[in-house]
C-alpha positions, -999 to +999 in steps of 0.1 A: +000+000+000+028+024+006+038+022-030+004+034-041+005+062-016+040+073-026+030+071-063+000+093-056+021+118-037+047+119-065+019+125-091+005+153-070+039+169-065+046+168-103+012+182-110+017+210-084+051+221-098+037+219-134+008+242-123+032+266-107+054+267-138+023+273-160+010+301-137+043+319-137+046+316-175+011+330-180+018+358-154+047+368-177+024+365-207+048+340-222+037+312-245+047+277-239+068+279-271+085+310-258+093+293-225+107+264-244+129+286-265+142+305-234+149+274-214+162+252-242+136+225-234+115+210-262+080+224-264+063+190-262+084+181-232+075+214-216+038+206-221+043+173-203+061+190-174+033+215-171+007+188-170+027+168-144+033+139-167+071+141-166+095+140-137+114+173-137+152+171-132+169+196-111+188+210-141+155+215-160+140+232-130+169+256-129+166+262-167+129+269-164+131+291-134+159+311-151+137+315-182+109+327-159+131+352-141+127+335-107+145+312-084+137+274-083+127+278-047+101+303-057+085+278-080+087+251-054+071+274-028+043+283-053+037+245-057+035+241-019+067+220-018 
């Protein structure tokens, strides 16, 4: 049972960070393609990150936060993590 709970927690965390990234991007009136170009991350991969479908590496979190003119910790805090 712990595996199911851990999986659910992981899924919720990925969804939360994706939502925080999307909210910051929209606040900056930046398209997903624009964020992809700024961060060097493929647009389709960025979409999966924002939807919480992909595990986000620390390096990609740093790239994304830099492209969004914020610190990784700000995105994490916005996600409640």
